[in-house]
N, C-alpha and C positions, 0 to 999 in steps of 0.2 A: 500735418502737425505744426503747431506754432507755439512760441513761448509767450505765455500770458501769466506770469507769476503774480501771485496775490499776497500782498503784505498784510500782516496781522498787527493789531495794536496791543497795548498793555492794559486795555480796558478789561476789568475783571467781573463787573456785576452791573446788570440793568434791572431796576425795579419798575414794574409797570402796574398801575391800578391801585397801588397802596398810597395812603395819605403821606405827604412829603415828610412831615415831622416824625411820623412813626418809622418810615423807611430810613430817615437820616440817623435816628438813634440806633437802629439795627446796624447800619453801616459804620457808625462811629465805634460801636462795640466790636464789630468785626476787625476794624483797623486798630483797636485799642487806643483810640484818640481821646485825649483828656483836655486839650486846649483847642477849641474850634473857633475860627475866625470866619465871619459871614460877610460876603458882598451881596447886596440885594438892590432891587429897584426901590427908589425912594417913594414912588407912587404906591407900591405894594405895602411898604412899611407904614406909610401915613394913612392910607385909605382902606386897608383890609386887616384882618386878623392873622394873615398867613405868617408874617414874620414873628409876631408875638407868640403864635403857636409853636414855632420852632424854638424861640427863646425859652418858653416854658418847658418844652420837651428836653432840651439840652441842659437846662439848669445852670449849675456852676461850671459846666464844661464850656459854655460860651464865653469867650474872652474878648470879643470885640465885634462891632458891626460897622460896615462902611456902605453908604447909600448914595454916593455922589459920582457915579460914572455916567458921563454924557454919551449921546449917540456917536457911533463910529470911533469910540475909545481914543480920545486924545492922550498922547503919551503922559501929559501932566496928571491926568486922573489916575493912571496906573501907578505912578510914583507916589502920588498922594495916598493911595490905598496901601502901598508898600510901607510908607512911613508909619501909618496907623497900625499895620499888622506887625511891623518889626517890634514895636513897643509891647504888643500883646504876646509875642513869642508863641505862635500857634504850632500845633502839630497836625492840623487838618484845616484846609481851606475849602469853603463851601460857597457856591453861588446860588442865588434864587432870583431869576429874572430872565430878560431876553438876551439876544445875541451879544449886545455890547457888554453886559455884565459877565456873561460867559467868557468872552474873549479876554476881558480885563483880569479875570481870576486866573486864567492860565498864564498870562504874561506876568501877573503878580508873583506867581510861584518862581518865575525866572528872576525877577528883581530880588527876591529874598535870597535865592541861591547865590547870586553874584554881587550882592550889596550895592544895587543900583539906586542912587539917591536923587537923581534929577533926570529930566526928559532927554537931555543930550547923551546921557550914559547908555541909553538904549540903542544908540546908533550902530554899534558893532554887531548887534544881534539880529538884525532883520535880514530877510532874504533879499538878494540883489539881483536885478535883471540886467544883464550885460548888453552892450550895444549890438552884439551878434545874436541876441535873443536867447542865449544860454542863461542858466540860472545858477548863481553861487549860493550855496547854503553855508553860513558861517559855522565854524566848529567851536563848540563850547560844551561844558558839562551840563547835563539836564538837571531839572529841579529835584529836590529831595522830598519836599513836603507833599503828601498826597492831596488830591483835589476830588471833590464830589460836586456834581453839577445838577441843578434842578431847573430845567428850562420852563419858561412860560410862553414861549413862542415856538414856531415851527422852522426856524432857520437851520437847525441841525448841527450847529457848530459845537454842540456839547460832545459829539462823537469824534471830533477831529483834533489831532495834535497841532494843527495849523491854526493860528490866531491872527487877528489884524488889529493894528493900532495906527492912529493918524499922527503924522508929524505936522503940526500946525504951522511950522516955519515955512514949509514948502507946500503945505496943503495937499499932501498925498498920503493915502492909506497904504501901509506897508505890512508885509506878512512876516510872522515869526513862527519858526518851526523847530521842534525837537520831539523825538518819539516819546520822551518822558513828560511832555506837556499834555498828553492825553489824560483824562480823568481816570481815577481808579474805579469810580462808579457813576452811573447816571440814574436819576430818579425821575421817572415819567409819571407824574400825578395829573390826570386830566382835570381833577377838581380845582387845582390851583389856577388853571388856565381860564376859568370862567371870568376872572377879573381882567384878563387881557382885552384891551379894546378890540372891537370886531375888525377894524381895518388892519390892525397889526397881525392878528391871528390869520386872517385870510391872505394878506399879502405875503407874509412869511411862509404860508403854505404854498403859495405860488413859487416862492423861492425854492422850496424843496422840489416842487414839480420840475423846476428848471434844472436842478441837479440830475433828475431822471432824464430830461430831454437831452442834456449834453452828454450824459453817459451813453444813451442809446444812439446818439449821433456820432460818437467817437469811433474812429477806426482802431483804437487801442483797447476797446472793451473786450470782454469775453463772455461765455455763456452764463457764468455765475453772476457777474455784474449786470448783464442784460436782464436776467430773471428777477433780480432784486429791484431794478429800476422799473420794470414792467409792473411788478407788484406794488411798488411805490405809487405809480400813477393811478392804479386802480383804487388803492386805499385813499389817497389824497383827493382824487376827483369826486369820489362818492362822499367821503367824510367832510370835505369842505362845504359841499352843497348842503349836507344835512345840518351842519352847525349853523350855516347862514339861515336855514329855515327854522331851526330851533337851537338857540345858543345854550340851552340847558342840557342838551343831549351829550352826556358824558361818554357813552359808547362811541359816538361819532368822533368826539375829541380824542379818544384813545386810538381810534383807527388813524386819525391824522398823525398822531405822535408816532405810531408804528410806521406809517408811510414815510414820515420824515427820516426815521432811522433807516429804512430801506434805501432812501435816496442818497444817504451818506456812505453806504458800503463801498462803492467804487472809489469815491474820493479818498477815503481814509486808507484804502488798500493800495493806492498808488496811481489812480487814473487821473490825469490832468483834465481840467474843464476847458471851455472854449470862450468864444468872443462875448457871449451874453454875460458871463461872470466877470470877464475882464472889464467890460463897460460898466457893469454894476459896481465894481470896486471903485472905479473912477467917479461914478455918479455919487457914491456915498461919501468917499473920503474928500473929494474936491468940490462937490456941489451940494453936499448935505442932504441928499435925497434919502429918505428912509430905506433901510436895507431891503425890505420886501418889495417896495414899489419898483426897485430897479429891474427886477425880473418881470413884474407885471408889464412894464413898458417894453423891455427889450427882448424877452424870450421869443415871441412870435417873429419879430423882425430878424433875429439871429437865425432861427430855423429856416426862414425863407432865404436868407443870405447864403446859408450853407447847402441848400437843397440841390444846387447844381453839382455838388461833389459827393453828397452822401444820401441821395434820395432813397436808396435801398435800405440804409440803416434807419432812416426816419420812418419807414413803414412799420417798424416795431413800435413806435410811439402811437401811430394810428391804431395798431392792433391792441395796444394797452387800453385805449379809449373805447375799444369795441367798434371802431369804424374804419376798417381796413382801407376802404377806397377814398377816404378823405385826407388831404394833405395834413401833415402834422401842424404846420403853422396856422392853418385854419381852425383846427381843433383847439389849439392853445389859445388863440384869440377868442374863440367862442367861450371857452371855460373862464377866462379871466374877465371878460365883459359880464358874464352871468353872475360873477361874484361882486360886481360893482367896483372893480379896481381901475385905476388910471391906465390908459393905453397909449399915451404919447409923451414925448419929452416936454412939450409945452405945459402939460398938466402937472408936471413936477417941477416947474420953474426953470427949465432949460430952453434957451432961445437960439436963434441962428448965430448970433455973435459969440456964443459959447462953444460952438462945434469944434473949432480948431483946437482949443484948449482941451476939450473932452477927448478928442482923438489922440492928442499928444499924451495925455495921462493914461489913456487906455493902452497905448502902444508900449508904455513902460511896465504894464502889469505882467505878472508871471504867466498868466494864462492866455494872453494874446498870441504868444508864439506857439501854442498848442491847439489852435483852432483847426478844425478839419480842412477848411479852405484857407490856405496861407494868406497872411496879411503882410505884404512886403514893406509897407511904411505907414506912417500915421495918416497920410493923405488918402490912402486907400479906404479909410473908414468913413470919410466925409459923406459919401453918397448914402451909406447905410444909416448914418446918424440923421441925415437930412430927411430920409424917408420916415424916420421915427418921430419927427417933429409934430 
């Protein structure tokens, strides 16, 4: 017997397969919301009818739209959205877009709760990684305004009370967490994702595969989390290949969305991730590498790096791919290459002269200290990073 407690979030509803506008009206009615503020992708707003369809469906209940969130969520963009939302006095916040829009909306709810008006005001609210690798969670009251999230990528952040924003002064992406930052509802509409550029869809799908890899590689996992991660790999590996072959395949897109949800179960229930995610946060926040590309590059190298300590755990990954006898890092590499994604740091603009800074930023991340193979200091990461060049 061993203690593997599973935490549950405050998420109440997940809609799957229903058009986003229709599901959002249903959810607004359920929450009795009368003043809805929308954060969305500027590209979706300008180049498709998706935002307009939501505007028509909500009618007079829509009190504002903000479409200027940049990748990796600079603090300045969150407070700019908060300024616009504050004037609108919303009783429901909604996001339509990728991971950056999702994260910004959750942190926006925090800004509105605590009256945060500038980027520096966010400083007391982010998670702190201490020199001894322990993590300090700041104490504060959670947001009051409910949030509904409509993702257009597969990064999975819509299920997580944890969000990230970048402090541009120090060029570091930082985590923000409160149980009440989780959405009240998530709307998974595969039809809205057909507008997502292929490279974003496929690379964020690899990001979700990486959630599964690091769950199955963790010594802290349990049978429930293992089962969800194995199912996530099965759904994502088949679904991503099918979407690459036929971008109009909505059934395959829905499988990918379900796989991304499966991939998040362990994280939102309390399981820390490992070195691939820690490096990914540093690559994104400090080197502006797209969110999904970080796992495309690092996931196989991280699996190989950890294999000396968790080889038996990694066999579950091989089982999920249906190739029990093939090492997990080989299967991950093969899958990512078949999707046409980058597989080296050089391909995403990182060179030898960047490795010391990348190692230092990685060592500051909350999940570097929870890697299955202990990382004693930042210099211990250099060989791993150099191999990924």
